[in-house]
C-alpha positions as CSV (number, residue, x, y, z in Angstrom):
1,X,6.6,-34.2,-60.2
2,X,3.4,-36.0,-59.7
3,X,3.7,-35.5,-55.9
4,X,4.2,-31.8,-56.4
5,X,1.1,-31.6,-58.7
6,X,-1.0,-33.3,-56.0
7,X,0.1,-30.8,-53.4
8,X,-0.7,-27.9,-55.7
9,X,-4.2,-29.3,-56.4
10,X,-5.0,-29.8,-52.7
11,X,-3.7,-26.2,-52.0
12,X,-6.0,-24.7,-54.7
13,X,-9.0,-26.7,-53.5
14,X,-8.3,-25.6,-49.9
15,X,-8.0,-21.9,-50.9
16,X,-11.2,-22.1,-53.0
17,X,-13.0,-23.8,-50.1
18,X,-11.8,-21.1,-47.7
19,X,-13.0,-18.3,-50.1
20,X,-16.4,-19.9,-50.4
21,X,-16.9,-20.4,-46.6
22,X,-15.8,-16.8,-46.0
23,X,-18.8,-15.6,-48.0
24,X,-21.1,-17.1,-45.4
25,X,-19.2,-16.5,-42.2
26,X,-17.8,-13.1,-41.2
27,X,-14.8,-13.1,-38.8
28,X,-11.8,-11.0,-38.1
29,X,-8.7,-12.1,-36.1
30,X,-6.7,-9.7,-33.9
31,X,-3.3,-11.3,-33.3
32,X,-2.0,-8.5,-31.0
33,X,-1.5,-9.4,-27.3
34,X,-3.5,-6.3,-26.2
35,X,-6.2,-6.7,-28.8
36,X,-5.5,-3.2,-30.1
37,X,-7.5,-3.7,-33.2
38,X,-10.6,-5.3,-31.6
39,X,-13.7,-3.4,-30.5
40,X,-16.2,-4.3,-27.8
41,X,-19.5,-6.1,-28.2
42,X,-21.3,-2.9,-27.0
43,X,-19.6,-0.9,-29.8
44,X,-20.6,-3.5,-32.5
45,X,-24.2,-3.4,-31.3
46,X,-24.2,0.4,-31.3
47,X,-22.9,0.6,-34.8
48,X,-25.5,-1.8,-36.1
49,X,-28.1,0.8,-35.1
50,X,-26.9,3.3,-37.7
51,X,-29.4,3.9,-40.5
52,X,-27.2,6.1,-42.8
53,X,-23.5,6.8,-43.3
54,X,-21.4,8.3,-40.5
55,X,-19.2,11.1,-41.7
56,X,-15.9,11.4,-39.8
57,X,-13.7,14.5,-40.2
58,X,-10.3,14.1,-38.4
59,X,-8.3,17.3,-37.9
60,X,-5.0,15.5,-37.5
61,X,-3.0,15.9,-40.7
62,X,-0.1,17.9,-42.0
63,X,3.4,18.2,-40.5
64,X,2.9,16.2,-37.3
65,X,5.6,14.8,-35.0
66,X,5.9,10.9,-34.6
67,X,3.6,10.9,-31.5
68,X,0.7,12.6,-33.2
69,X,1.3,10.6,-36.4
70,X,0.8,7.5,-34.2
71,X,-2.4,8.9,-32.8
72,X,-3.5,9.7,-36.4
73,X,-2.8,6.2,-37.5
74,X,-4.6,4.7,-34.5
75,X,-7.6,6.9,-35.1
76,X,-7.8,5.7,-38.8
77,X,-7.4,2.1,-37.7
78,X,-10.2,2.4,-35.2
79,X,-12.6,4.1,-37.6
80,X,-11.9,1.6,-40.3
81,X,-12.5,-1.2,-37.9
82,X,-15.8,0.4,-36.8
83,X,-16.8,0.9,-40.4
84,X,-17.0,-2.9,-40.9
85,X,-19.8,-3.2,-38.4
86,X,-22.0,-0.3,-39.6
87,X,-25.0,-0.7,-41.9
88,X,-24.0,2.1,-44.3
89,X,-20.2,2.5,-43.5
90,X,-18.1,5.4,-42.3
91,X,-16.6,8.0,-44.6
92,X,-13.3,9.2,-43.2
93,X,-11.7,12.5,-44.2
94,X,-8.4,13.9,-42.8
95,X,-8.0,17.7,-42.8
96,X,-5.0,19.9,-42.1
97,X,-6.2,23.0,-40.2
98,X,-2.9,24.7,-40.8
99,X,-3.1,24.5,-44.6
100,X,-4.0,28.0,-45.8
101,X,-2.7,30.4,-48.5
102,X,-1.8,33.1,-45.9
103,X,-1.3,33.6,-42.2
104,X,-4.6,35.6,-42.0
105,X,-6.5,32.8,-43.7
106,X,-4.9,30.3,-41.3
107,X,-5.8,32.4,-38.2
108,X,-9.4,32.7,-39.5
109,X,-9.6,28.9,-39.9
110,X,-8.3,28.4,-36.4
111,X,-10.9,30.9,-35.1
112,X,-13.7,29.0,-36.9
113,X,-12.7,25.7,-35.4
114,X,-12.4,27.2,-31.9
115,X,-15.9,28.7,-32.3
116,X,-17.2,25.2,-32.8
117,X,-15.6,24.2,-29.5
118,X,-12.4,22.6,-30.8
119,X,-9.6,24.1,-28.8
120,X,-6.1,23.8,-30.2
121,X,-3.1,22.2,-28.6
122,X,0.3,23.9,-28.8
123,X,3.3,21.6,-29.1
124,X,6.9,22.7,-28.9
125,X,9.7,21.1,-31.0
126,X,13.3,21.8,-31.9
127,X,14.5,22.1,-35.5
128,X,17.9,20.8,-36.7
129,X,19.6,23.9,-35.5
130,X,18.1,23.5,-32.0
131,X,15.6,26.4,-32.2
132,X,12.3,26.0,-30.5
133,X,9.3,25.8,-32.9
134,X,5.7,26.1,-31.8
135,X,3.1,24.1,-33.8
136,X,-0.7,24.3,-33.4
137,X,-2.5,21.0,-33.5
138,X,-6.3,20.3,-33.4
139,X,-6.6,16.7,-32.1
140,X,-10.3,16.7,-32.8
141,X,-12.8,14.5,-34.6
142,X,-16.1,15.8,-36.0
143,X,-18.9,13.2,-36.3
144,X,-21.8,14.0,-38.6
145,X,-25.0,12.0,-38.9
146,X,-28.4,13.0,-40.2
147,X,-27.7,16.8,-40.0
148,X,-26.4,16.5,-36.5
149,X,-22.8,17.0,-35.4
150,X,-20.7,16.1,-32.3
151,X,-17.1,17.1,-31.6
152,X,-14.8,14.6,-29.9
153,X,-11.4,15.5,-28.3
154,X,-9.0,12.7,-29.2
155,X,-6.2,14.0,-27.0
156,X,-6.1,13.4,-23.2
157,X,-3.7,15.8,-21.6
158,X,-3.0,14.7,-18.0
159,X,-0.9,17.0,-15.9
160,X,2.5,15.5,-14.9
161,X,2.6,13.0,-17.7
162,X,5.1,13.1,-20.5
163,X,3.9,13.7,-24.1
164,X,4.4,10.0,-25.0
165,X,2.4,8.9,-22.0
166,X,-0.5,11.2,-22.8
167,X,-0.5,10.1,-26.4
168,X,-0.6,6.4,-25.4
169,X,-3.4,7.1,-23.0
170,X,-5.3,8.9,-25.8
171,X,-4.9,5.8,-28.0
172,X,-6.2,3.6,-25.1
173,X,-9.2,6.0,-24.8
174,X,-10.0,6.1,-28.5
175,X,-12.8,3.6,-28.6
176,X,-14.6,5.1,-25.6
177,X,-14.2,8.7,-26.9
178,X,-15.5,7.9,-30.4
179,X,-18.4,5.7,-29.3
180,X,-19.3,8.3,-26.7
181,X,-19.7,10.8,-29.5
182,X,-21.7,8.3,-31.6
183,X,-24.0,7.5,-28.7
184,X,-24.7,11.2,-28.3
185,X,-25.6,11.6,-31.9
186,X,-27.7,8.4,-32.2
187,X,-29.5,8.8,-28.9
188,X,-33.2,9.3,-29.2
189,X,-34.1,8.2,-25.7
190,X,-34.4,11.0,-23.1
191,X,-33.1,10.0,-19.7
192,X,-33.4,12.3,-16.8
193,X,-31.3,13.1,-13.7
194,X,-32.0,15.7,-11.0
195,X,-30.2,18.1,-8.8
196,X,-32.0,18.3,-5.4
197,X,-32.7,21.7,-3.9
198,X,-34.2,22.9,-0.6
199,X,-31.3,22.3,1.8
200,X,-29.1,25.2,0.7
201,X,-27.4,23.2,-2.1
202,X,-25.3,24.9,-4.8
203,X,-27.2,27.2,-7.1
204,X,-27.8,26.7,-10.8
205,X,-25.0,29.2,-11.6
206,X,-22.6,27.3,-9.4
207,X,-23.2,24.0,-11.2
208,X,-23.6,25.5,-14.7
209,X,-20.5,24.0,-16.2
210,X,-21.1,20.4,-15.1
211,X,-24.8,20.8,-16.0
212,X,-23.8,21.9,-19.5
213,X,-21.6,18.8,-19.9
214,X,-24.2,16.4,-18.6
215,X,-26.9,17.9,-20.8
216,X,-25.3,16.0,-23.8
217,X,-26.5,12.8,-22.1
218,X,-29.5,13.7,-19.9
219,X,-32.5,16.0,-19.4
220,X,-31.5,17.7,-16.2
221,X,-34.1,18.9,-13.7
222,X,-33.8,20.8,-10.4
223,X,-36.3,20.9,-7.6
224,X,-37.4,20.6,-4.0
225,X,-38.8,17.2,-2.7
226,X,-42.5,17.2,-2.0
227,X,-44.4,14.8,0.3
228,X,-44.7,12.3,-2.6
229,X,-42.2,9.4,-2.1
230,X,-42.5,8.5,-5.8
231,X,-41.4,11.9,-7.0
232,X,-38.0,10.6,-8.0
233,X,-39.3,7.6,-9.9
234,X,-38.4,8.7,-13.3
235,X,-34.9,9.8,-12.6
236,X,-31.9,7.6,-13.4
237,X,-29.7,9.4,-10.8
238,X,-30.0,12.2,-8.2
239,X,-27.2,14.7,-7.3
240,X,-27.1,16.2,-3.9
241,X,-24.5,19.0,-4.3
242,X,-23.2,20.6,-1.1
243,X,-26.3,21.0,1.1
244,X,-25.9,23.4,4.1
245,X,-29.2,22.9,5.9
246,X,-30.4,19.8,7.8
247,X,-32.6,17.3,5.8
248,X,-36.1,16.6,7.2
249,X,-37.1,13.0,8.0
250,X,-39.6,13.1,5.1
251,X,-36.8,14.1,2.6
252,X,-34.6,11.4,4.0
253,X,-37.4,8.8,3.6
254,X,-38.0,9.8,0.0
255,X,-34.3,9.5,-0.9
256,X,-34.0,6.2,1.1
257,X,-36.9,4.5,-0.7
258,X,-35.7,5.9,-4.1
259,X,-32.4,4.0,-3.4
260,X,-34.2,0.9,-2.2
261,X,-36.0,0.8,-5.5
262,X,-32.8,1.0,-7.5
263,X,-32.1,4.7,-7.6
264,X,-28.6,6.0,-7.8
265,X,-27.3,8.9,-5.8
266,X,-24.2,11.1,-6.0
267,X,-23.6,12.7,-2.6
268,X,-21.3,15.7,-2.4
269,X,-21.4,16.5,1.4
270,X,-19.1,18.7,3.4
271,X,-18.0,17.5,6.8
272,X,-17.4,20.9,8.3
273,X,-18.8,24.4,8.3
274,X,-16.7,27.6,8.3
275,X,-17.1,31.3,7.5
276,X,-15.3,31.7,4.2
277,X,-16.1,35.4,4.1
278,X,-14.5,36.0,7.4
279,X,-11.5,34.0,6.2
280,X,-11.0,36.3,3.2
281,X,-11.4,39.4,5.2
282,X,-9.7,38.8,8.6
283,X,-7.6,35.7,7.8
284,X,-9.3,33.6,10.5
285,X,-12.4,31.5,10.7
286,X,-13.9,29.0,13.2
287,X,-14.5,25.5,11.9
288,X,-17.3,23.4,13.4
289,X,-19.1,20.1,12.6
290,X,-21.8,20.5,9.9
291,X,-24.9,18.7,11.0
292,X,-27.1,17.8,8.0
293,X,-29.1,15.1,9.8
294,X,-27.7,12.6,7.3
295,X,-25.2,10.8,9.5
296,X,-27.5,7.9,10.5
297,X,-28.6,7.4,6.9
298,X,-25.1,7.4,5.4
299,X,-23.9,5.2,8.2
300,X,-26.6,2.6,7.4
301,X,-25.5,2.6,3.8
302,X,-21.9,2.1,4.9
303,X,-20.3,5.6,4.9
304,X,-19.1,8.0,7.6
305,X,-18.0,11.5,6.7
306,X,-15.8,12.6,9.6
307,X,-16.0,16.0,11.2
308,X,-12.4,17.0,10.2
309,X,-10.5,19.2,7.8
310,X,-7.6,18.0,5.6
311,X,-4.4,19.8,4.8
312,X,-2.2,18.5,2.1
313,X,1.2,19.5,0.8
314,X,0.0,18.5,-2.7
315,X,-2.3,21.5,-3.2
316,X,-3.0,24.5,-5.4
317,X,-1.2,27.8,-4.9
318,X,-2.8,31.2,-4.3
319,X,-1.3,34.7,-4.7
320,X,-0.5,36.4,-1.4
321,X,0.5,40.0,-1.0
322,X,3.9,40.0,0.8
323,X,4.5,43.7,0.5
324,X,4.6,45.9,3.6
325,X,1.6,48.1,4.5
326,X,1.1,51.1,2.2
327,X,3.7,49.7,-0.3
328,X,3.1,48.6,-3.9
329,X,1.4,45.2,-3.8
330,X,3.7,42.3,-4.5
331,X,2.1,39.0,-4.9
332,X,3.8,35.6,-4.5
333,X,2.3,32.2,-5.0
334,X,1.8,30.4,-1.7
335,X,0.6,26.8,-1.1
336,X,-3.1,26.7,0.0
337,X,-3.1,23.5,2.0
338,X,-6.9,23.6,2.4
339,X,-7.3,23.0,-1.4
340,X,-5.7,19.5,-1.9
341,X,-5.1,18.0,-5.3
342,X,-6.7,14.7,-4.8
343,X,-5.3,11.5,-6.3
344,X,-7.5,9.4,-8.6
345,X,-7.6,5.7,-8.7
346,X,-6.0,4.1,-11.8
347,X,-7.9,0.9,-11.1
348,X,-11.5,2.1,-11.8
349,X,-13.0,3.4,-15.1
350,X,-14.5,6.4,-13.3
351,X,-11.0,7.8,-12.4
352,X,-8.6,6.0,-14.7
353,X,-6.4,8.6,-16.5
354,X,-8.2,11.5,-14.9
355,X,-6.0,14.4,-13.6
356,X,-5.9,15.3,-10.0
357,X,-9.2,16.6,-8.6
358,X,-9.1,20.0,-6.9
359,X,-10.8,20.1,-3.5
360,X,-11.6,22.9,-1.1
361,X,-12.0,22.5,2.7
362,X,-12.1,18.7,2.3
363,X,-13.0,16.2,5.0
364,X,-12.2,12.5,5.2
365,X,-14.6,9.6,4.6
366,X,-14.5,5.9,5.6
367,X,-16.4,2.8,5.0
368,X,-18.3,1.4,8.0
369,X,-20.4,-1.6,8.8
370,X,-19.9,-5.1,7.5
371,X,-22.6,-5.5,4.8
372,X,-21.3,-8.5,2.7
373,X,-23.7,-7.5,-0.1
374,X,-22.0,-4.1,-0.7
375,X,-18.7,-3.7,-2.4
376,X,-16.8,-0.4,-1.8
377,X,-14.1,1.1,-4.0
378,X,-11.9,4.1,-3.2
379,X,-12.0,6.8,-5.9
380,X,-10.2,9.8,-4.5
381,X,-7.6,10.2,-1.8
382,X,-5.1,12.7,-0.5
383,X,-1.3,12.4,-1.1
384,X,1.2,10.9,1.3
385,X,1.8,14.2,3.0
386,X,-1.5,15.0,4.8
387,X,-2.5,16.5,8.1
388,X,-6.0,15.9,9.7
389,X,-7.4,18.8,11.8
390,X,-10.3,17.6,14.1
391,X,-13.0,20.1,14.7
392,X,-13.9,22.4,16.4
393,X,-10.9,24.3,15.4
394,X,-9.8,27.7,14.0
395,X,-8.2,28.4,10.7
396,X,-5.5,31.1,10.9
397,X,-3.8,32.1,7.6
398,X,-1.0,33.7,9.6
399,X,-0.1,30.3,11.1
400,X,0.6,28.1,8.1
401,X,2.8,24.9,8.6
402,X,6.1,24.2,7.0
403,X,5.6,21.8,4.0
404,X,8.8,19.9,5.0
405,X,7.5,19.2,8.5
406,X,7.0,15.4,8.4
407,X,5.8,15.4,12.0
408,X,2.9,17.6,11.0
409,X,2.1,16.2,7.6
410,X,2.2,12.6,8.9
411,X,-0.9,11.0,7.3
412,X,-1.1,9.3,3.9
413,X,-3.7,8.6,1.3
414,X,-6.8,9.7,3.3
415,X,-10.0,8.6,1.5
416,X,-12.2,11.4,0.2
417,X,-14.6,9.7,-2.3
418,X,-16.0,6.1,-2.2
419,X,-18.2,4.2,-4.6
420,X,-20.5,1.5,-3.1
421,X,-22.3,-1.1,-5.2
422,X,-24.7,-3.8,-4.1
423,X,-27.7,-4.3,-1.9
424,X,-28.2,-1.6,0.8
425,X,-30.3,-1.7,3.9
426,X,-32.9,0.9,4.5
427,X,-32.2,3.4,7.4
428,X,-36.0,3.4,8.1
429,X,-36.1,-0.3,9.2
430,X,-38.0,-0.5,12.5
431,X,-39.0,3.1,12.2
432,X,-42.4,4.7,11.4
433,X,-42.9,6.4,8.1
434,X,-42.9,10.2,8.4
435,X,-46.4,11.6,8.8
436,X,-45.8,14.1,6.0
437,X,-45.5,11.4,3.4
438,X,-48.7,11.0,1.4
439,X,-47.9,8.8,-1.7
440,X,-45.3,6.1,-1.3
441,X,-44.0,2.8,-2.7
442,X,-44.6,-0.3,-0.7
443,X,-41.9,0.0,1.9
444,X,-38.7,-1.9,1.1
445,X,-36.2,-2.9,3.8
446,X,-33.5,-3.8,1.3
447,X,-32.6,-2.3,-2.0
448,X,-32.3,-4.0,-5.3
449,X,-28.8,-4.0,-6.8
450,X,-27.8,-0.3,-7.1
451,X,-24.9,2.2,-6.7
452,X,-24.0,5.2,-4.7
453,X,-21.0,7.6,-4.6
454,X,-20.2,9.7,-1.6
455,X,-17.7,12.5,-1.8
456,X,-16.6,14.4,1.4
457,X,-16.3,17.7,-0.4
458,X,-19.2,19.6,-1.9
459,X,-16.9,22.1,-3.7
460,X,-15.6,19.5,-6.1
461,X,-18.7,20.1,-8.3
462,X,-18.8,23.8,-7.9
463,X,-17.6,26.2,-10.7
464,X,-16.6,29.7,-9.8
465,X,-18.3,32.8,-11.4
466,X,-17.1,36.3,-11.9
467,X,-19.3,39.4,-12.2
468,X,-22.9,39.9,-11.2
469,X,-26.2,38.8,-12.9
470,X,-26.2,39.3,-16.7
471,X,-22.5,40.4,-16.6
472,X,-21.4,37.2,-14.8
473,X,-19.0,34.7,-16.4
474,X,-18.7,31.0,-15.6
475,X,-15.2,29.8,-14.8
476,X,-14.7,26.2,-16.2
477,X,-15.1,23.6,-13.5
478,X,-11.7,22.5,-12.2
479,X,-9.8,25.5,-13.6
480,X,-7.4,27.2,-11.3
481,X,-7.6,30.8,-12.3
482,X,-4.3,31.8,-10.8
483,X,-2.1,29.2,-12.5
484,X,-4.5,28.6,-15.5
485,X,-4.2,24.8,-14.9
486,X,-7.1,22.6,-15.6
487,X,-7.8,19.8,-13.1
488,X,-9.9,16.7,-13.4
489,X,-13.1,17.8,-11.6
490,X,-15.4,18.0,-14.6
491,X,-14.2,14.7,-16.1
492,X,-14.5,13.0,-12.7
493,X,-18.0,14.2,-12.0
494,X,-19.2,13.4,-15.5
495,X,-17.7,9.9,-15.3
496,X,-19.2,9.4,-11.9
497,X,-22.7,10.2,-13.2
498,X,-22.3,8.1,-16.3
499,X,-21.1,5.2,-14.3
500,X,-24.1,5.4,-11.9
501,X,-26.5,5.4,-14.8
502,X,-24.5,2.9,-17.0
503,X,-26.5,-0.3,-17.5
504,X,-24.5,-1.6,-20.5
505,X,-20.9,-1.3,-19.3
506,X,-19.9,1.6,-21.6
507,X,-17.5,3.1,-19.1
508,X,-15.6,-0.1,-18.9
509,X,-14.1,0.8,-22.3
510,X,-12.0,3.3,-20.3
511,X,-10.2,0.4,-18.7
512,X,-8.3,-0.6,-21.9
513,X,-4.5,-0.6,-21.4
514,X,-1.8,-0.6,-24.0
515,X,1.8,-1.1,-22.9
516,X,3.9,2.0,-23.8
517,X,6.9,0.8,-25.7
518,X,9.3,3.7,-25.9
519,X,12.7,3.8,-27.7
520,X,15.8,4.4,-25.5
521,X,16.8,7.8,-26.7
522,X,20.2,7.8,-25.1
523,X,21.0,4.4,-26.7
524,X,19.8,5.7,-30.1
525,X,22.1,8.7,-29.8
526,X,25.1,6.7,-28.7
527,X,24.7,3.9,-31.2
528,X,23.2,5.8,-34.1
529,X,25.9,4.9,-36.6
530,X,26.0,1.3,-35.6
531,X,22.3,0.8,-36.2
532,X,22.3,2.7,-39.4
533,X,25.0,0.3,-40.7
534,X,23.0,-2.7,-39.5
535,X,19.7,-1.5,-41.0
536,X,21.2,-0.6,-44.3
537,X,23.7,-3.4,-44.5
538,X,21.6,-6.3,-43.4
539,X,19.4,-6.5,-46.6
540,X,22.6,-6.2,-48.8
541,X,24.3,-8.9,-46.8
542,X,21.3,-11.2,-46.9
543,X,21.0,-10.6,-50.7
544,X,24.7,-11.5,-51.1
545,X,24.4,-14.7,-49.1
546,X,21.3,-15.7,-51.0
547,X,23.0,-15.2,-54.4
548,X,26.0,-17.3,-53.2
549,X,23.7,-20.0,-52.2
550,X,21.8,-19.9,-55.5
551,X,24.9,-19.9,-57.5
552,X,26.4,-22.8,-55.5
553,X,23.2,-24.9,-56.0
554,X,23.2,-24.2,-59.7
555,X,26.8,-25.2,-60.2
556,X,26.3,-28.3,-58.1
557,X,23.2,-29.3,-60.1
558,X,24.8,-28.8,-63.6
559,X,28.1,-30.4,-62.6
560,X,26.2,-33.6,-61.8
561,X,24.3,-33.5,-65.2
562,X,27.5,-33.1,-67.1
């Protein structure tokens, strides 16, 4: 008895000591192998900057299937973990958008949420009788702070993935998605990026959709380069979107020295030139090399855009009228091999969990040179059924290849977009400064550590428009109008710009990976009764065995006493 009393005393003293120490030292322990319940240092630092309470409204509630219930729970866990590191806490409210006294009231509530930019997701399930039921879900989070509001889409819906896979990816992406919204709402610093003009680049209307998305993060300017080499000084990144005219030496010098001083550039450059109008009218078009006077500059940085055209079996489809002349039009979807669906790299945060990117008259790109101070990463590539057409050539819509012809589609994973990071060499080494340049930096032969992305397809950033002037409508970037499928163009370009300008490693949060642990549905179906008996019977069996053991001990104890 005395020995037991001593143990109890030491235990009480230990617990009291631990309680006292915990008042002075704050710590949390995440015992999961994937650190599911841990948040990054960047997130903790961001949350410490909050000056008042963050109000979070999650529109994931009601009659949800197990997958969305898992997303709901993960969202609550993430917000509660974040609340610990804020100065004023986080208030969390879950709302059911489908809860309404009538169908009319429900539809009105849906319309109000959609007007705020929260698009619903339709999910299809089967009831006990096997009938298909459609449910409308709003997987959105509304963040409010100091009379400002930001809306965050919690669901990543990647084409070709199963529902379970997309929900798991959504959970992996939660920290980045939520902190991205908080960063937008807390941001008071105005950073600037620029679209260059003057060489026949895409117009403001053709880049409207991506400009709108990027405007949540940056002030966006557009303009022509002057003779002042310092004109790009104040811009975090520069976007060169599908130029069609040659660059002057002075323009090249300004861009070069901007890069040497740490500037970041997103190049979207076509490798070939063709007459798209002739192609739509006559069905044919010549294809020639597009000379932008950039080959020497890009080569010096470690890139070469090849003068070729890529065809890919993995591509979008377009409606083609197959009816005879003077007959009622009859349209049939036909593969458009010149619009490849480009594969994204799973290894890099720019492209991880991004849907295929839709190209248009794409060329190939390759890394050249052996600069040990530059690291190159492949971001986009074609599929394993690709054909390369060297130019000059002629496109003839009447002469389309058979997708099953392996001798024709005999190339695999041709690079289309490359990220390069490191120290670049100036293409103006051992060359005179252009006479037109008036104001300039002290000339730099090598850059400080910086980043560039080169994409051999200018149309990846271009959104389509319908109508004319004030009656025009912008088609969302990456949307295929004919199949109504949304591809990953917008997310890819946005991630690319955010990565180029990211100094704190925010985009690395997209690299989180959680192992998807799915139940074997066929095994569950076949062994359902067995596992029901095991689950229900195990506690009763354990209770019975425990009671036998207790009774045995009691009998043994009192038998000895007697």
